[in-house]
C-alpha positions as CSV (number, residue, x, y, z in Angstrom):
1,M,-16.3,6.4,-26.4
2,K,-12.7,5.5,-25.7
3,N,-11.8,9.2,-25.1
4,S,-14.5,9.5,-22.3
5,I,-13.3,6.2,-20.7
6,F,-9.7,7.5,-20.8
7,K,-10.8,10.8,-19.2
8,K,-12.8,8.9,-16.5
9,Y,-9.8,6.7,-15.6
10,T,-7.4,9.6,-15.6
11,L,-9.5,11.8,-13.4
12,S,-10.2,9.0,-11.0
13,T,-6.5,8.1,-10.8
14,L,-5.6,11.7,-10.1
15,F,-8.3,11.9,-7.5
16,V,-7.0,8.8,-5.7
17,I,-3.4,10.1,-5.8
18,C,-4.4,13.5,-4.4
19,I,-6.4,12.0,-1.6
20,S,-3.7,9.4,-0.7
21,T,-1.0,12.0,-0.3
22,S,-2.8,13.7,2.5
23,A,-3.6,10.4,4.4
24,S,-1.5,9.5,7.4
25,A,-1.2,6.1,9.2
26,Q,-0.7,7.5,12.7
27,I,-1.6,10.6,14.6
28,T,1.2,12.8,15.8
29,F,2.1,13.0,19.5
30,A,3.5,15.8,21.5
31,N,7.3,15.7,22.2
32,D,6.8,14.9,25.9
33,V,6.0,11.2,25.2
34,N,8.4,8.9,27.0
35,D,8.7,6.0,24.6
36,Q,11.0,3.4,26.1
37,A,9.7,0.4,24.2
38,P,12.3,-1.4,22.0
39,V,11.9,-1.2,18.2
40,A,10.2,-4.3,16.8
41,P,12.3,-5.7,13.9
42,I,10.7,-6.9,10.7
43,D,11.3,-10.7,10.6
44,G,12.8,-12.4,7.6
45,F,9.7,-14.6,7.4
46,V,7.8,-11.6,5.9
47,T,9.9,-12.0,2.8
48,V,8.9,-15.7,2.5
49,G,5.2,-14.7,2.7
50,I,5.6,-12.0,0.0
51,V,7.3,-14.5,-2.3
52,A,4.6,-17.2,-1.6
53,G,1.9,-14.7,-2.3
54,A,3.5,-13.5,-5.5
55,F,3.9,-17.1,-6.7
56,L,0.3,-18.0,-6.0
57,G,-1.0,-14.8,-7.6
58,L,1.1,-15.3,-10.8
59,R,0.1,-19.0,-10.9
60,K,-3.5,-18.1,-10.8
61,K,-3.1,-15.4,-13.4
62,F,-1.4,-17.6,-15.9
63,K,-3.5,-20.7,-15.1
64,D,-6.8,-19.1,-16.3
């Protein structure tokens, strides 16, 4: 029983890894695109949000 569950999880994990490596977030453009927009910086407030989310998640995990 445990062996079949292990095989199922292993195969599903390998499947997800193989599918996710071929995924791309954006399509590619030709080299003739004139992109003059400035680069958008990642604000430092993102770090505060990540820390707050981690804190809330860990608090919920250990509270239950």
